[in-house]
C-alpha positions as CSV (number, residue, x, y, z in Angstrom):
1,X,-14.0,201.6,12.5
2,X,-14.4,205.4,12.7
3,X,-11.7,208.0,13.3
4,X,-11.5,211.8,13.8
5,X,-8.4,214.0,13.8
6,X,-7.0,215.1,17.1
7,X,-5.4,218.5,17.8
8,X,-2.2,217.4,16.1
9,X,-4.1,216.2,12.9
10,X,-3.5,212.6,13.9
11,X,-6.3,210.1,13.6
12,X,-7.8,208.7,16.7
13,X,-10.6,206.1,17.2
14,X,-14.1,207.5,17.6
15,X,-17.6,206.2,17.9
16,X,-20.0,206.4,15.0
17,X,-21.7,209.4,16.6
18,X,-18.5,211.2,17.4
19,X,-17.3,210.7,13.8
20,X,-20.6,212.0,12.3
21,X,-20.5,215.1,14.5
22,X,-16.9,215.7,13.8
23,X,-17.4,215.3,10.0
24,X,-20.3,217.8,10.0
25,X,-18.4,220.4,12.0
26,X,-14.7,220.2,11.4
27,X,-13.3,221.7,8.2
28,X,-10.0,219.9,8.6
29,X,-11.6,217.0,6.7
30,X,-10.8,218.9,3.5
31,X,-7.1,218.7,2.9
32,X,-6.9,220.1,-0.6
33,X,-9.3,220.8,-3.4
34,X,-8.4,222.2,-6.8
35,X,-10.7,223.0,-9.7
36,X,-10.0,224.4,-13.2
37,X,-11.5,224.5,-16.6
38,X,-9.6,222.9,-19.6
39,X,-9.3,224.8,-22.8
40,X,-12.1,222.6,-24.3
41,X,-14.4,223.8,-21.5
42,X,-14.4,220.6,-19.4
43,X,-14.1,221.1,-15.7
44,X,-11.3,219.2,-13.8
45,X,-11.5,218.7,-10.0
46,X,-9.0,217.0,-7.7
47,X,-10.1,216.5,-4.1
48,X,-8.1,215.1,-1.2
49,X,-10.1,214.6,2.1
50,X,-9.9,212.8,5.4
51,X,-12.7,210.2,5.3
52,X,-12.2,208.9,8.8
53,X,-13.6,205.5,8.0
54,X,-11.7,202.3,7.9
55,X,-13.5,200.1,5.4
56,X,-11.3,197.1,6.4
57,X,-10.4,196.4,2.8
58,X,-6.7,196.2,3.6
59,X,-5.4,194.2,6.5
60,X,-2.6,196.7,7.1
61,X,-2.9,200.3,8.2
62,X,-6.4,201.9,7.9
63,X,-6.8,204.0,4.7
64,X,-8.4,207.1,6.1
65,X,-7.7,209.7,3.4
66,X,-8.9,209.7,-0.2
67,X,-7.9,211.5,-3.4
68,X,-10.6,211.7,-6.0
69,X,-10.4,212.9,-9.6
70,X,-13.5,214.3,-11.3
71,X,-13.6,215.1,-15.0
72,X,-16.6,216.8,-16.4
73,X,-18.4,216.3,-13.1
74,X,-17.9,212.5,-13.1
75,X,-15.8,210.6,-10.7
76,X,-13.1,209.0,-12.8
77,X,-10.6,207.8,-10.3
78,X,-10.1,207.5,-6.5
79,X,-7.3,206.2,-4.3
80,X,-7.2,205.8,-0.5
81,X,-4.1,206.5,1.6
82,X,-2.8,205.5,5.0
83,X,-1.4,208.9,5.9
84,X,-2.0,212.6,5.4
85,X,1.5,213.0,3.8
86,X,0.9,210.2,1.3
87,X,-2.5,211.7,0.4
88,X,-1.0,215.1,-0.2
89,X,1.8,213.7,-2.2
90,X,-0.6,211.7,-4.4
91,X,-2.8,214.8,-4.9
92,X,0.3,216.6,-6.2
93,X,1.1,213.7,-8.6
94,X,-2.5,213.7,-9.9
95,X,-2.4,217.5,-10.5
96,X,0.9,217.2,-12.4
97,X,-0.4,214.3,-14.5
98,X,-3.8,216.0,-15.3
99,X,-2.2,219.3,-16.2
100,X,0.2,217.5,-18.5
101,X,-2.8,215.9,-20.2
102,X,-4.5,219.3,-20.5
103,X,-1.5,220.6,-22.4
104,X,-1.8,217.8,-24.9
105,X,-5.5,218.3,-25.5
C-alpha cells in the first residue's frame, strides 16, 4: 500500500502513481537530516524520512516513516515507525546516543 501526506501532514492512501509523483515533488518527505564529522574524520549521518510505503511486515499500523543511521557512508542501522512523532523522537534518541559515542572515541 502507498501513502502520501495530506495538508495536515497525515498519511492518506494513494495509488502507486500518486505516491511516485508526490515523492518526487514534495519536500515534506524529509523530516530531519543531520550530518557531522567525528574527531577521527568519519562522517556521521542520521536521516528520518516519510517513506509512504507499507511493506506489510507488521500486521498492526503501517510503518511509514524511517530513521536511518550512516557511519562512514554505510548504512549501519534503520528503524521504521508508525507515526511522525515516534520517528522524530527516535531520531533525537539516535542523535543523543551517537554524540555520546563520539565523545568516547
